[in-house]
Backbone as a printed PyTorch tensor [residue, N CA C, xyz], in Angstrom:
tensor([[[118.9400,  75.9130, 112.4540],
         [118.8320,  75.0760, 111.2650],
         [120.2130,  74.8230, 110.6660]],

        [[120.2880,  73.8200, 109.8580],
         [121.5340,  73.4850, 109.1840],
         [121.8610,  74.5480, 108.1340]],

        [[123.1260,  74.9030, 108.0400],
         [123.5590,  75.9080, 107.0690],
         [123.7750,  75.2580, 105.7060]],

        [[122.6830,  74.9990, 105.0150],
         [122.7540,  74.2870, 103.7560],
         [122.3690,  75.1890, 102.5890]],

        [[123.2450,  75.2830, 101.6120],
         [122.9560,  76.0690, 100.4190],
         [121.8200,  75.4240,  99.6290]],

        [[121.8290,  74.1110,  99.5370],
         [120.7690,  73.4150,  98.8010],
         [119.4030,  73.6770,  99.4160]],

        [[119.3100,  73.6430, 100.7380],
         [118.0500,  73.8960, 101.4210],
         [117.5550,  75.3090, 101.1440]],

        [[118.4550,  76.2710, 101.1560],
         [118.0740,  77.6520, 100.8770],
         [117.5560,  77.7930,  99.4500]],

        [[118.2590,  77.2110,  98.5080],
         [117.8270,  77.2800,  97.1120],
         [116.4610,  76.6400,  96.9530]],

        [[116.2390,  75.5220,  97.6050],
         [114.9540,  74.8350,  97.5280],
         [113.8260,  75.6800,  98.1360]],

        [[114.0430,  76.2100,  99.3320],
         [113.0050,  77.0130,  99.9920],
         [112.6760,  78.2800,  99.2150]],

        [[113.7000,  78.9860,  98.7710],
         [113.4740,  80.2230,  98.0210],
         [112.7940,  79.9220,  96.6800]],

        [[113.1680,  78.8310,  96.0440],
         [112.5270,  78.4490,  94.7820],
         [111.0570,  78.1220,  94.9840]],

        [[110.7420,  77.3850,  96.0270],
         [109.3460,  77.0410,  96.3110],
         [108.5480,  78.3040,  96.6260]],

        [[109.0910,  79.1810,  97.4780],
         [108.4060,  80.4190,  97.8470],
         [108.1680,  81.3000,  96.6150]],

        [[109.2060,  81.5170,  95.8180],
         [109.0940,  82.3760,  94.6420],
         [108.1390,  81.7710,  93.6130]],

        [[108.1920,  80.4690,  93.4400],
         [107.2720,  79.8040,  92.5060],
         [105.8260,  79.9290,  92.9630]],

        [[105.5950,  79.7920,  94.2550],
         [104.2300,  79.9190,  94.7730],
         [103.6820,  81.3260,  94.5410]],

        [[104.5000,  82.3290,  94.7760],
         [104.0640,  83.7100,  94.5280],
         [103.8580,  83.9340,  93.0330]],

        [[104.7450,  83.4130,  92.2180],
         [104.6110,  83.5410,  90.7650],
         [103.3360,  82.8910,  90.2460]],

        [[103.0370,  81.7070,  90.7430],
         [101.8010,  81.0250,  90.3390],
         [100.5900,  81.8220,  90.8020]],

        [[100.6630,  82.3770,  92.0160],
         [ 99.5660,  83.1990,  92.5210],
         [ 99.3300,  84.4300,  91.6630]],

        [[100.4110,  85.1170,  91.3140],
         [100.2800,  86.3000,  90.4620],
         [ 99.7770,  85.9310,  89.0710]],

        [[100.2690,  84.8280,  88.5450],
         [ 99.8290,  84.3900,  87.2220],
         [ 98.3590,  83.9790,  87.2360]],

        [[ 97.9210,  83.3640,  88.3330],
         [ 96.5330,  82.8990,  88.4140],
         [ 95.5270,  84.0500,  88.4860]],

        [[ 95.9500,  85.2180,  88.9640],
         [ 95.0480,  86.3790,  88.9890],
         [ 95.3020,  87.3020,  87.7940]],

        [[ 96.0800,  86.8310,  86.8250],
         [ 96.3790,  87.5610,  85.5820],
         [ 97.0670,  88.9010,  85.8170]],

        [[ 97.9320,  88.9720,  86.7970],
         [ 98.6490,  90.2170,  87.0810],
         [ 99.5580,  90.6120,  85.9130]],

        [[100.0540,  89.6300,  85.1800],
         [100.9460,  89.9200,  84.0550],
         [100.2240,  90.5860,  82.8870]],

        [[ 98.9170,  90.5370,  82.8640],
         [ 98.1500,  91.1690,  81.7850],
         [ 97.7950,  92.6180,  82.0920]],

        [[ 97.9560,  93.0320,  83.3470],
         [ 97.5150,  94.3580,  83.7740],
         [ 98.6750,  95.2240,  84.2710]],

        [[ 99.8720,  95.0500,  83.7200],
         [101.0310,  95.7710,  84.2330],
         [100.9930,  97.2690,  83.9390]],

        [[100.1540,  97.7070,  83.0010],
         [100.0550,  99.1400,  82.7050],
         [ 98.9780,  99.8400,  83.5260]],

        [[ 98.1390,  99.0790,  84.1720],
         [ 97.0780,  99.6410,  85.0060],
         [ 97.6480,  99.9080,  86.3950]],

        [[ 97.5860, 101.1670,  86.8310],
         [ 98.1900, 101.5560,  88.1030],
         [ 97.5680, 100.8230,  89.2910]],

        [[ 96.2890, 100.5070,  89.1970],
         [ 95.5990,  99.7930,  90.2830],
         [ 96.1720,  98.3810,  90.4420]],

        [[ 96.6550,  97.8000,  89.3690],
         [ 97.2810,  96.4780,  89.4280],
         [ 98.7910,  96.5750,  89.6400]],

        [[ 99.4120,  97.5870,  89.0480],
         [100.8770,  97.6700,  89.0610],
         [101.4340,  97.8890,  90.4650]],

        [[100.7930,  98.7310,  91.2520],
         [101.3030,  99.0120,  92.6010],
         [101.2180,  97.7780,  93.5020]],

        [[100.0520,  97.1040,  93.6050],
         [100.0320,  95.8890,  94.4380],
         [100.9530,  94.7760,  93.9130]],

        [[101.0690,  94.6740,  92.5940],
         [101.9610,  93.6570,  92.0340],
         [103.4090,  93.9730,  92.3910]],

        [[103.7990,  95.2300,  92.2760],
         [105.1550,  95.6310,  92.6500],
         [105.4320,  95.4000,  94.1250]],

        [[104.4660,  95.7390,  94.9670],
         [104.6330,  95.5000,  96.4100],
         [104.7300,  94.0100,  96.7070]],

        [[103.9440,  93.2210,  96.0050],
         [104.0120,  91.7620,  96.1850],
         [105.3970,  91.2340,  95.8140]],

        [[105.9460,  91.7230,  94.7060],
         [107.2800,  91.2830,  94.3020],
         [108.3530,  91.7540,  95.2760]],

        [[108.2000,  92.9610,  95.8070],
         [109.1450,  93.4600,  96.8070],
         [109.0940,  92.6300,  98.0870]],

        [[107.8990,  92.3160,  98.5410],
         [107.7330,  91.4850,  99.7370],
         [108.2780,  90.0830,  99.4970]],

        [[108.0630,  89.5650,  98.2840],
         [108.6000,  88.2480,  97.9340],
         [110.1210,  88.2440,  98.0560]],

        [[110.7580,  89.2850,  97.5580],
         [112.2150,  89.3880,  97.6450],
         [112.6750,  89.5010,  99.1030]],

        [[111.9660,  90.2830,  99.8930],
         [112.3360,  90.4440, 101.3020],
         [112.1790,  89.1380, 102.0740]],

        [[111.1310,  88.3880, 101.7950],
         [110.9400,  87.0880, 102.4550],
         [112.0290,  86.1140, 102.0110]],

        [[112.3990,  86.1570, 100.7370],
         [113.4710,  85.2870, 100.2440],
         [114.7860,  85.5920, 100.9550]],

        [[115.0830,  86.8820, 101.1390],
         [116.2990,  87.2480, 101.8690],
         [116.2260,  86.7940, 103.3210]],

        [[115.0580,  86.9200, 103.9470],
         [114.8870,  86.4770, 105.3230],
         [115.0930,  84.9680, 105.4320]],

        [[114.5400,  84.2120, 104.4880],
         [114.7480,  82.7590, 104.4740],
         [116.2320,  82.4360, 104.3640]],

        [[116.9200,  83.1510, 103.4840],
         [118.3470,  82.9010, 103.3070],
         [119.1130,  83.1170, 104.6080]],

        [[118.8700,  84.2550, 105.2620],
         [119.6250,  84.5550, 106.4720],
         [119.1980,  83.6980, 107.6560]],

        [[117.9730,  83.2160, 107.6750],
         [117.5500,  82.3070, 108.7440],
         [118.2260,  80.9480, 108.6000]],

        [[118.3810,  80.4810, 107.3740],
         [118.9690,  79.1590, 107.1650],
         [120.4950,  79.2370, 107.1470]],

        [[121.0600,  80.1800, 106.3960],
         [122.5080,  80.2660, 106.2540],
         [123.1820,  81.0560, 107.3650]],

        [[122.4240,  81.8110, 108.1330],
         [123.0180,  82.6220, 109.1880],
         [123.4930,  83.9560, 108.6360]],

        [[124.2400,  84.6720, 109.4410],
         [124.7380,  85.9850, 109.0310],
         [125.9640,  85.8870, 108.1350]],

        [[126.3700,  84.6930, 107.8430],
         [127.5780,  84.4730, 107.0630],
         [127.1940,  84.2120, 105.6030]],

        [[127.5990,  85.0800, 104.6820],
         [127.2430,  84.8610, 103.2820],
         [128.0380,  83.6980, 102.6830]],

        [[127.6990,  83.3550, 101.4730],
         [128.4000,  82.2820, 100.7710],
         [129.8630,  82.6630, 100.6230]],

        [[130.7570,  81.7460, 100.9350],
         [132.1910,  82.0310, 100.8940],
         [132.7450,  81.7460,  99.4980]],

        [[133.2400,  82.7970,  98.8670],
         [133.8060,  82.6690,  97.5310],
         [135.3240,  82.4750,  97.5750]],

        [[135.9490,  82.7370,  98.7250],
         [137.4140,  82.6930,  98.7570],
         [137.9690,  81.3000,  98.4960]],

        [[137.1840,  80.2630,  98.6680],
         [137.7140,  78.9210,  98.3960],
         [137.8510,  78.6590,  96.9000]],

        [[137.3120,  79.5700,  96.0810],
         [137.4110,  79.4240,  94.6340],
         [138.5040,  80.3010,  94.0330]],

        [[139.3090,  80.9610,  94.8760],
         [140.3960,  81.7970,  94.3720],
         [141.4650,  80.9160,  93.7390]],

        [[142.1570,  81.4990,  92.7910],
         [143.2280,  80.7420,  92.1500],
         [144.4440,  80.6990,  93.0710]],

        [[145.2510,  79.6990,  92.8690],
         [146.4260,  79.5100,  93.7080],
         [147.4200,  80.6460,  93.4500]],

        [[147.9990,  81.1710,  94.5040],
         [148.9810,  82.2340,  94.3920],
         [148.3860,  83.6210,  94.5070]],

        [[147.0650,  83.7150,  94.5060],
         [146.4240,  85.0250,  94.6240],
         [146.4260,  85.4410,  96.0920]],

        [[146.7310,  86.6920,  96.3340],
         [146.7570,  87.1870,  97.7130],
         [145.3610,  87.5770,  98.1570]],

        [[145.1050,  87.4230,  99.4480],
         [143.7960,  87.7780, 100.0200],
         [143.7210,  89.2320, 100.2440]]])
């Protein structure tokens, strides 16, 4: 796939929004003190984060976002 930052942001936003809407639709935010709800909700959020990271590395590759192009002039590497 193309190494596009915009594509990654779009995919991760859509994925995270879909999970958020799903959790909101089952009222998970109202039951955060109930252990029966808290554990599956926490696992869902953990899996959501892991899938988001997988999407990032599948699209962007093993190379993270390069910040060195934003260094000030005269700064040593």
